[in-house]
C-alpha positions as CSV (number, residue, x, y, z in Angstrom):
1,M,-21.0,-11.0,18.8
2,T,-19.1,-11.3,15.6
3,T,-15.4,-10.5,16.6
4,V,-11.8,-12.2,15.5
5,A,-12.2,-15.5,16.6
6,N,-15.1,-15.7,14.1
7,F,-11.9,-15.7,11.3
8,G,-9.4,-17.8,13.7
9,G,-7.5,-15.1,15.1
10,I,-7.0,-14.7,18.9
11,S,-6.7,-11.4,20.7
12,H,-4.0,-10.3,23.1
13,H,-2.6,-7.6,24.7
14,A,1.3,-6.7,25.5
15,D,2.0,-3.7,27.9
16,L,5.0,-1.3,25.2
17,D,4.3,1.9,27.4
18,G,-0.1,1.3,27.9
19,P,-1.7,-1.9,26.4
20,V,-1.1,-3.1,22.8
21,H,-4.1,-5.3,21.0
22,W,-2.6,-7.7,18.7
23,V,-4.1,-10.7,17.0
24,D,-2.2,-13.9,16.3
25,F,-3.8,-15.2,13.6
26,G,-1.1,-18.9,14.5
27,G,0.8,-20.8,11.5
28,P,3.3,-23.0,11.0
29,A,5.6,-23.9,13.9
30,D,8.6,-23.5,11.4
31,G,6.9,-20.8,9.4
32,P,8.2,-17.2,8.5
33,R,6.7,-14.9,10.7
34,I,5.0,-11.9,8.8
35,V,3.2,-9.1,10.9
36,L,-0.3,-7.5,9.4
37,V,-0.2,-3.3,9.9
38,H,-3.2,-1.5,9.2
39,G,-4.3,1.7,7.8
40,L,-5.2,5.1,8.8
41,G,-8.5,4.6,11.4
42,G,-8.4,0.9,10.8
43,S,-7.5,-2.0,12.9
44,H,-6.7,-6.1,12.9
45,L,-10.7,-6.4,11.1
46,N,-9.0,-5.3,8.1
47,W,-6.7,-8.1,8.3
48,V,-9.2,-11.1,9.2
49,L,-10.0,-12.3,5.3
50,L,-6.4,-12.1,4.0
51,A,-4.3,-14.0,7.4
52,P,-5.7,-16.9,7.4
53,L,-4.6,-17.6,3.9
54,L,-1.6,-16.1,4.5
55,A,-1.1,-18.2,7.8
56,R,-1.6,-21.8,5.6
57,K,2.5,-20.5,5.3
58,A,3.2,-18.4,7.7
59,R,2.5,-17.7,11.2
60,V,0.7,-14.4,10.9
61,T,0.1,-11.5,13.6
62,A,-1.6,-8.4,13.7
63,V,-1.2,-5.4,15.5
64,D,-4.1,-2.5,16.4
65,L,-1.9,0.7,16.3
66,A,-1.5,3.5,18.9
67,G,-5.7,4.9,18.9
68,H,-6.4,2.6,16.5
69,G,-8.8,-0.9,16.9
70,L,-8.5,-2.3,20.6
71,T,-5.2,-0.5,21.6
72,N,-6.6,3.2,23.4
73,P,-4.5,5.7,23.5
74,E,-3.5,5.6,26.6
75,G,-1.4,9.5,26.0
76,R,0.0,8.0,23.5
77,Q,0.4,10.0,20.7
78,T,-0.8,8.7,17.1
79,T,1.5,10.4,14.3
80,V,3.6,8.6,12.0
81,Q,6.2,9.0,13.7
82,A,5.2,7.5,16.8
83,N,3.7,4.8,15.7
84,T,6.5,3.8,14.1
85,R,8.3,3.2,17.4
86,L,5.8,1.2,18.8
87,L,5.5,-0.9,16.0
88,G,9.3,-1.3,16.2
89,R,8.7,-2.2,20.1
90,F,6.5,-4.4,18.9
91,L,8.4,-6.3,16.3
92,R,11.8,-6.5,19.3
93,E,9.2,-7.4,22.4
94,V,6.4,-9.1,21.3
95,V,7.0,-10.5,18.2
96,E,10.4,-11.3,19.0
97,E,12.2,-12.0,15.7
98,P,12.9,-11.0,12.5
99,A,9.6,-10.6,10.3
100,V,8.2,-9.6,6.5
101,L,6.0,-6.6,7.0
102,V,2.8,-6.3,5.6
103,G,1.2,-3.1,5.6
104,N,-1.9,-1.0,3.9
105,S,-2.6,2.9,3.8
106,M,-0.8,4.3,6.5
107,G,0.8,1.3,7.8
108,G,2.5,1.2,4.7
109,L,4.2,4.4,5.4
110,I,4.5,3.1,9.0
111,S,6.1,-0.1,7.6
112,L,8.1,1.5,5.1
113,F,10.0,3.7,7.9
114,Q,10.6,0.9,9.9
115,A,12.1,-0.4,7.2
116,A,14.1,2.3,6.4
117,H,14.8,3.4,9.7
118,D,15.4,0.1,12.1
119,P,16.1,-2.1,9.4
120,E,17.1,-5.0,11.9
121,P,13.7,-6.9,12.6
122,V,12.7,-6.5,9.1
123,T,13.2,-9.2,6.6
124,G,11.0,-8.0,3.4
125,L,8.1,-5.5,3.1
126,V,4.7,-5.6,1.8
127,L,3.0,-2.5,1.1
128,V,-0.7,-2.5,-0.2
129,D,-1.7,0.9,-1.1
130,P,0.3,2.7,0.4
131,A,0.3,6.3,2.0
132,L,2.4,7.6,-1.1
133,P,3.4,11.5,-1.9
134,M,0.5,12.8,-5.0
135,V,2.0,12.6,-8.8
136,F,2.2,16.2,-9.9
137,G,-0.6,16.6,-12.8
138,T,-3.2,14.2,-10.8
139,R,-6.5,15.1,-9.7
140,P,-7.2,13.7,-6.3
141,D,-10.9,12.1,-5.7
142,P,-13.1,14.9,-4.5
143,A,-14.4,12.6,-1.2
144,M,-11.6,12.1,-0.4
145,L,-9.9,16.0,-0.6
146,S,-12.8,17.1,1.2
147,T,-12.4,14.7,3.6
148,F,-9.2,15.4,4.4
149,F,-9.3,19.2,4.3
150,L,-12.0,19.1,7.1
151,Y,-9.6,17.1,9.0
152,S,-6.9,19.3,8.9
153,V,-8.7,22.7,9.9
154,P,-9.2,22.9,14.0
155,G,-12.6,22.4,15.0
156,L,-14.0,21.2,11.9
157,G,-12.5,17.9,11.8
158,E,-13.6,17.1,15.2
159,R,-17.7,18.6,14.0
160,Y,-17.0,16.6,11.8
161,L,-16.2,13.1,12.9
162,A,-18.6,14.1,15.4
163,R,-21.6,14.1,13.5
164,S,-20.5,10.5,11.5
165,R,-20.2,8.9,14.9
166,A,-24.0,10.5,14.9
167,V,-24.7,7.9,12.6
168,P,-26.1,4.2,13.1
169,A,-22.7,1.8,13.3
170,R,-23.7,0.2,10.2
171,R,-24.1,3.1,7.7
172,Q,-20.6,3.9,9.2
173,V,-19.4,0.6,7.9
174,D,-21.1,1.1,4.4
175,R,-20.1,4.9,4.1
176,L,-16.2,3.3,4.7
177,L,-16.5,0.8,2.5
178,E,-17.8,2.7,0.1
179,L,-14.9,4.7,0.1
180,V,-12.2,2.3,-0.1
181,C,-14.0,0.1,-1.7
182,A,-13.9,-0.5,-5.8
183,D,-17.1,-2.3,-5.3
184,P,-18.5,-2.5,-1.6
185,S,-20.9,-5.7,-2.5
186,G,-18.1,-8.5,-1.8
187,I,-17.4,-8.0,1.6
188,P,-18.6,-10.1,3.5
189,E,-21.5,-10.1,5.6
190,E,-19.3,-11.7,8.6
191,L,-16.7,-8.8,8.6
192,K,-19.4,-5.9,8.4
193,L,-20.9,-7.5,11.6
194,A,-17.5,-7.9,13.3
195,S,-16.9,-4.1,12.3
196,E,-19.7,-2.8,13.8
197,H,-19.1,-4.4,17.0
198,L,-16.0,-3.0,17.3
199,I,-17.5,0.6,16.6
200,G,-19.5,-0.3,20.3
201,E,-16.2,-1.6,21.8
202,R,-14.7,2.4,20.7
203,A,-17.6,4.2,21.7
204,K,-16.8,3.5,24.9
205,V,-13.2,5.6,24.9
206,E,-12.7,8.6,25.4
207,G,-9.9,11.1,23.1
208,L,-9.9,8.4,19.9
209,D,-11.3,12.1,17.9
210,K,-8.3,13.7,18.7
211,A,-5.9,10.2,18.5
212,F,-7.3,10.2,15.3
213,L,-7.1,13.3,13.4
214,A,-3.4,13.7,15.2
215,A,-2.9,10.6,13.2
216,A,-4.8,12.1,10.0
217,R,-2.5,15.5,9.7
218,S,0.9,13.7,10.8
219,V,0.1,11.1,7.2
220,V,-0.9,14.5,5.4
221,F,2.4,16.2,6.8
222,T,4.8,13.2,6.0
223,T,3.2,12.4,2.5
224,S,4.0,16.4,1.5
225,K,7.9,16.1,2.4
226,R,8.2,14.2,-0.6
227,G,12.0,14.4,-0.5
228,A,12.5,12.8,3.2
229,Y,9.9,9.8,2.0
230,Y,12.0,9.3,-1.4
231,A,15.3,9.7,1.1
232,A,13.7,6.5,3.2
233,M,12.6,4.6,0.0
234,A,15.7,4.9,-1.0
235,K,17.0,3.8,2.3
236,V,14.9,0.1,2.5
237,R,17.7,-2.2,1.5
238,V,15.5,-5.4,2.2
239,P,13.7,-6.8,-0.8
240,V,10.1,-5.2,-1.1
241,F,6.5,-5.5,-3.1
242,L,4.4,-2.1,-4.1
243,M,0.9,-3.0,-4.8
244,S,-2.3,-0.5,-6.1
245,G,-5.7,-1.0,-6.7
246,D,-6.5,1.0,-10.0
247,R,-10.1,2.8,-8.6
248,D,-8.5,4.2,-5.3
249,R,-9.7,7.3,-4.1
250,L,-7.7,7.7,-1.4
251,V,-3.9,7.4,-3.2
252,N,-4.0,8.0,-6.9
253,V,-2.6,4.7,-8.4
254,A,-0.5,7.2,-10.9
255,A,1.5,7.6,-7.5
256,A,2.2,4.1,-7.1
257,R,2.9,4.3,-10.4
258,Y,5.3,6.4,-10.3
259,A,7.3,4.6,-6.9
260,A,7.6,1.7,-9.2
261,R,9.8,3.6,-12.2
262,R,11.4,5.3,-10.1
263,F,12.7,1.5,-7.7
264,P,12.7,-1.0,-10.7
265,H,14.2,-3.1,-8.5
266,W,11.2,-3.6,-6.4
267,R,8.3,-6.1,-7.4
268,Y,5.5,-3.8,-8.7
269,D,1.6,-5.2,-9.2
270,E,-1.2,-3.1,-10.3
271,Y,-4.7,-4.7,-9.2
272,A,-7.7,-3.6,-12.0
273,N,-11.4,-2.8,-10.8
274,V,-9.6,-3.0,-7.7
275,G,-9.6,-0.1,-4.4
276,H,-7.6,1.0,-1.3
277,V,-7.9,-2.5,0.1
278,P,-6.8,-5.4,-1.5
279,Q,-6.7,-7.0,0.9
280,M,-10.3,-7.1,2.1
281,E,-11.6,-6.9,-2.3
282,I,-9.6,-9.8,-3.6
283,P,-7.6,-11.7,-0.7
284,E,-7.8,-15.2,-2.8
285,V,-5.2,-13.5,-5.1
286,V,-3.1,-11.4,-2.4
287,S,-2.6,-14.0,-0.9
288,E,-1.5,-16.2,-3.5
289,R,1.1,-13.2,-5.0
290,I,2.7,-12.0,-1.7
291,L,3.5,-15.7,-0.7
292,D,4.9,-16.9,-4.6
293,W,6.9,-13.4,-3.6
294,M,8.4,-14.4,-0.3
295,D,9.6,-18.1,-2.0
296,A,11.0,-15.8,-5.0
297,N,13.3,-14.1,-2.1
298,R,13.5,-17.0,0.8
299,L,11.7,-15.5,3.1
300,S,10.0,-18.6,3.3
301,T,11.9,-20.2,6.1
302,S,12.0,-19.0,9.8
303,A,14.4,-15.9,10.4
304,S,15.1,-17.4,14.0
């Protein structure tokens, strides 16, 4: 059995109106806090290649949002807004000190909303291919467009997810990696095995499809409100590091370039031949860039 423990993480649960799963990846006692926030359909496993590298200089924690990973819905809402509130409680009641948020995809959107609307527990913001409003004139990836269309239609989304779950766990993992990675061959076998194990654990839980579709539809709705999204961006007062893979099929790199032009005081890095999950595709590069950025912005010491 391959789990997060194979990557140096220790699983915990906190009671935040129901059990919330999180992982402690350790780090130096006097280091700054980093909290990792996964994307739609993701989990703590999205961070297992990056977290140990960051933990050389920081205390690193990953959280599973409601309806994701090992945090079961438990009757909770799984919208962007609900999971933003859950993240805020996690920061205050579990982490208990200000932290740098590192969010990927939907997790980037949620982390940004946290920093914009409830900034007290946030010292810095790293957006890794975050969900962003589409730029006019760009053409979405056909596979992404058709998938999210199915998610958005009542009945169709449920049937599509049921068919997806009917295939073997390894095929589910391979399909997802083909979508999110520019070159999935670089993903270690150990991570694929851990992902298969997690699929098996989640298969025992009721209500996950409903929770996932609610989250997916919320992401689409929230990113469609361009004015409100850019207003939230403008409210962020902590240092921001935006990064994007230039072969991201889920969030066109043009959206990241537009955001970088709109907020020129943010740091922006773009990675050639990288997809939607740089933290999995090039973890060494991403860790080095994050830690250098933290040094440059005086975020490398504990805020407590």
